[in-house]
C-alpha positions as CSV (number, residue, x, y, z in Angstrom):
1,X,-15.0,-29.8,16.2
2,X,-12.3,-30.6,18.9
3,X,-8.7,-31.4,17.9
4,X,-5.7,-32.2,19.6
5,X,-2.9,-29.4,19.6
6,X,0.0,-28.9,21.7
7,X,1.5,-25.1,19.8
8,X,5.2,-26.7,20.7
9,X,7.9,-27.0,17.3
10,X,8.2,-30.6,16.4
11,X,10.1,-32.9,18.9
12,X,9.1,-33.9,23.0
13,X,8.4,-31.2,24.8
14,X,5.6,-30.6,27.2
15,X,1.7,-32.4,27.2
16,X,-0.6,-31.8,24.5
17,X,-3.9,-29.8,25.6
18,X,-7.2,-30.2,23.8
19,X,-10.2,-27.6,23.5
20,X,-13.7,-27.6,22.3
21,X,-14.1,-25.4,18.9
22,X,-16.9,-23.6,17.9
23,X,-15.6,-21.3,15.7
24,X,-17.4,-23.0,12.2
25,X,-20.9,-23.2,11.5
26,X,-22.2,-26.3,9.1
27,X,-23.8,-26.6,6.1
28,X,-26.3,-29.6,4.9
29,X,-24.5,-33.1,5.6
30,X,-22.5,-31.0,8.2
31,X,-20.2,-29.4,5.5
32,X,-18.3,-26.5,7.2
33,X,-15.7,-26.4,4.4
34,X,-12.7,-25.5,6.8
35,X,-9.6,-25.5,5.5
36,X,-6.4,-24.7,7.8
37,X,-2.8,-24.4,7.8
38,X,-0.3,-24.8,10.1
39,X,2.1,-21.2,11.1
40,X,4.8,-20.5,13.9
41,X,3.1,-18.0,15.9
42,X,5.7,-15.0,17.0
43,X,6.4,-15.7,20.6
44,X,5.8,-11.5,21.7
45,X,1.7,-11.9,20.4
46,X,-0.4,-11.2,23.1
47,X,-4.3,-11.2,22.9
48,X,-5.1,-7.7,24.7
49,X,-8.6,-8.8,25.1
50,X,-8.0,-11.7,27.3
51,X,-6.7,-12.6,31.1
52,X,-3.7,-13.5,30.8
53,X,-2.8,-11.6,27.3
54,X,-0.5,-14.7,26.6
55,X,-3.4,-16.8,25.6
56,X,-4.4,-16.0,22.2
57,X,-8.1,-16.9,22.2
58,X,-9.4,-19.5,19.7
59,X,-10.9,-16.9,16.8
60,X,-7.9,-14.4,16.9
61,X,-7.3,-13.2,13.5
62,X,-3.7,-13.6,12.8
63,X,-1.7,-12.2,10.0
64,X,1.4,-13.0,8.5
65,X,4.5,-10.6,9.4
66,X,6.4,-9.5,5.9
67,X,10.0,-9.8,7.5
68,X,9.6,-13.2,8.6
69,X,6.2,-15.0,7.3
70,X,6.0,-15.6,11.0
71,X,1.8,-15.6,12.4
72,X,0.4,-12.4,14.7
73,X,-2.1,-11.1,15.7
74,X,-4.3,-8.7,13.4
75,X,-3.1,-5.3,14.2
76,X,-5.3,-2.9,11.5
77,X,-2.8,-0.1,12.8
78,X,0.5,-1.7,11.1
79,X,2.5,-1.1,8.5
80,X,4.4,-4.5,8.3
81,X,2.5,-6.6,7.2
82,X,0.0,-7.0,10.2
83,X,-2.4,-5.3,9.1
84,X,-3.7,-7.6,6.5
85,X,-5.7,-10.7,7.9
86,X,-5.1,-14.0,6.2
87,X,-6.9,-16.5,8.3
88,X,-8.6,-17.2,12.2
89,X,-6.3,-19.1,15.1
90,X,-8.4,-23.0,14.9
91,X,-8.0,-23.2,19.2
92,X,-6.3,-21.1,22.0
93,X,-3.2,-21.2,22.5
94,X,-1.0,-20.4,25.6
95,X,2.4,-18.9,24.7
96,X,4.1,-19.3,27.3
97,X,6.7,-22.2,28.1
98,X,8.0,-22.7,31.2
99,X,6.7,-18.9,31.9
100,X,8.7,-17.6,29.1
101,X,6.8,-16.1,26.0
102,X,8.1,-18.2,23.2
103,X,7.6,-19.2,19.2
104,X,4.3,-21.5,19.3
105,X,3.5,-24.2,16.2
106,X,0.2,-23.7,15.7
107,X,-3.2,-23.9,13.2
108,X,-5.2,-21.6,11.4
109,X,-8.0,-21.5,9.5
110,X,-7.4,-20.1,6.0
111,X,-11.3,-20.8,4.8
112,X,-14.6,-22.3,5.4
113,X,-17.8,-21.4,6.7
114,X,-17.0,-19.3,10.3
115,X,-19.1,-17.8,12.8
116,X,-18.7,-14.0,13.0
117,X,-19.1,-13.3,16.8
118,X,-16.5,-16.1,17.7
119,X,-14.1,-13.9,15.8
120,X,-11.9,-12.1,18.5
121,X,-10.9,-8.8,16.9
122,X,-12.6,-9.0,13.6
123,X,-13.8,-5.2,12.2
124,X,-14.6,-4.4,8.3
125,X,-11.3,-4.4,7.0
126,X,-10.6,-7.7,8.4
127,X,-13.7,-9.2,6.6
128,X,-12.8,-7.3,2.9
129,X,-9.6,-9.0,2.8
130,X,-11.2,-12.9,4.4
131,X,-14.3,-12.1,2.2
132,X,-12.4,-14.2,-0.5
133,X,-12.0,-17.3,1.4
134,X,-15.0,-17.2,4.4
135,X,-18.0,-17.1,4.5
136,X,-19.8,-15.3,7.5
137,X,-22.8,-16.2,9.0
138,X,-24.1,-13.0,9.7
139,X,-24.4,-9.8,6.8
140,X,-23.5,-10.5,3.7
141,X,-20.5,-9.1,2.4
142,X,-19.7,-7.3,-1.0
143,X,-15.9,-7.1,-1.6
144,X,-15.9,-4.1,-3.8
145,X,-17.7,-1.4,-2.1
146,X,-17.1,1.0,-4.4
147,X,-17.8,-1.2,-7.8
148,X,-20.1,-3.8,-6.5
149,X,-22.1,-2.4,-3.2
150,X,-23.8,-5.2,-1.3
151,X,-27.2,-2.8,-1.6
152,X,-28.7,0.3,-2.4
153,X,-30.9,2.4,-0.7
154,X,-32.6,5.8,-1.7
155,X,-33.0,8.7,0.3
156,X,-34.8,12.3,-0.1
157,X,-33.5,13.8,3.6
158,X,-30.8,14.3,5.5
159,X,-29.5,10.7,7.3
160,X,-27.0,9.3,9.7
161,X,-24.8,7.1,8.7
162,X,-24.7,3.4,10.6
163,X,-21.8,1.0,11.0
164,X,-24.6,-1.4,9.5
165,X,-24.7,0.7,6.3
166,X,-21.2,-0.2,5.4
167,X,-20.6,-1.7,2.1
168,X,-24.3,0.2,0.6
169,X,-24.9,2.9,-2.0
170,X,-27.2,5.7,-1.6
171,X,-28.8,7.1,-4.3
172,X,-30.1,10.7,-3.2
173,X,-32.4,12.6,-4.7
174,X,-33.1,15.7,-2.4
175,X,-30.8,18.4,-0.6
176,X,-29.1,15.8,2.2
177,X,-26.4,15.8,4.7
178,X,-25.1,12.3,5.5
179,X,-23.7,12.2,9.0
180,X,-20.4,9.9,9.5
181,X,-20.8,7.4,12.7
182,X,-18.3,6.8,14.9
183,X,-14.9,6.0,13.2
184,X,-14.3,1.7,12.8
185,X,-11.5,0.9,10.5
186,X,-13.0,-0.4,7.2
187,X,-16.1,1.4,7.5
188,X,-17.3,1.9,3.6
189,X,-19.9,4.0,1.9
190,X,-20.6,5.5,-2.0
191,X,-22.9,8.5,-2.1
192,X,-24.6,9.4,-5.3
193,X,-26.5,12.9,-5.8
194,X,-28.8,12.3,-8.8
195,X,-31.4,15.6,-8.5
196,X,-29.9,19.4,-8.8
197,X,-30.1,19.1,-4.6
198,X,-27.6,19.8,-2.3
199,X,-24.9,16.9,-0.9
200,X,-22.9,17.3,2.3
201,X,-20.9,14.5,3.7
202,X,-20.7,15.7,7.4
203,X,-17.6,14.1,10.1
204,X,-16.1,16.2,13.0
205,X,-12.7,17.5,11.6
206,X,-11.5,14.1,10.9
207,X,-12.3,13.7,6.9
208,X,-9.3,14.4,4.1
209,X,-10.3,15.9,0.8
210,X,-8.9,18.4,-1.1
211,X,-6.2,19.8,0.8
212,X,-7.4,19.6,3.7
213,X,-6.7,16.5,6.5
214,X,-8.5,17.8,9.0
215,X,-12.0,19.1,7.7
216,X,-15.6,18.8,9.3
217,X,-17.7,18.6,5.9
218,X,-17.3,18.3,1.9
219,X,-20.1,19.9,0.1
220,X,-21.7,19.7,-3.5
221,X,-23.5,22.7,-4.0
222,X,-22.3,24.4,-6.8
223,X,-24.8,25.4,-9.5
224,X,-24.7,23.4,-12.5
225,X,-22.1,20.9,-10.1
226,X,-24.7,19.0,-8.3
227,X,-26.2,16.3,-10.4
228,X,-24.2,13.1,-10.5
229,X,-21.8,14.3,-7.6
230,X,-20.5,10.8,-6.3
231,X,-18.2,10.1,-3.4
232,X,-16.2,7.2,-1.9
233,X,-16.2,7.3,1.7
234,X,-13.6,5.3,3.8
235,X,-12.5,4.9,7.2
236,X,-8.2,4.1,7.2
237,X,-5.9,4.4,9.1
238,X,-4.1,8.0,7.8
239,X,-0.9,7.4,10.2
240,X,-0.4,4.7,13.3
241,X,-3.4,4.9,15.4
242,X,-5.3,7.5,13.6
243,X,-8.1,7.1,12.0
244,X,-9.8,9.4,9.5
245,X,-12.3,9.4,6.7
246,X,-11.2,8.9,3.4
247,X,-13.3,11.2,1.0
248,X,-12.7,9.7,-2.6
249,X,-14.4,12.5,-5.0
250,X,-15.3,10.2,-8.0
251,X,-16.7,12.2,-11.0
252,X,-14.5,15.6,-10.3
253,X,-17.7,18.2,-9.4
254,X,-16.9,20.9,-8.1
255,X,-16.6,19.9,-3.7
256,X,-16.4,22.9,-1.4
257,X,-14.2,21.6,2.0
258,X,-14.9,23.5,5.6
């Protein structure tokens, strides 16, 4: 679709610009179900992946800052509301007016069919946050990996988890060690042991569980405490800029942390 947009607050200012957007994809009869909302983007917003950074690319994920409701670039490590993605910038937006960063009046998509590859700063956590209002053109998504996994896989031996496995439930029947992948915000896995065998979750001194914020493994190996062991593994920002794996023991069987 194409649309004219200035980014200026209402009134007479600079010339109107236009841009062709490919963010949306269409269903039958060309329907994309796109719904948009006008927002004021904070003048200090930048796109670190673009040159110049003062031009926000179409497809940039936006959040609303708690203090004033202004739109800002989604930042998963923030604590001021910027960590909750609410929409997608529909057209590119130059944040400079006469060379000075300025608030810009623009438009974001808040509902519809969107092309995942066109979204600039999408991560798994943002996909979960947007899933109730957006339909992505790639992998399906469960909005509640703990209660409603998007798929179930069965394993009888050790397995190295991947980012693509996020949102899955793994049912284990043999002694197995699950090795976690490179940390990325929002990656989520649920793992349960159904036999009388050891179950181990392995990381790189970046696991949080049972009094340890820098564990390398969480093992369920205690006699009579193996069957039914079940964990939820989530990659979260434990503090600003620091990703950790949060290991939740869902049923309370004995875990050994090291």
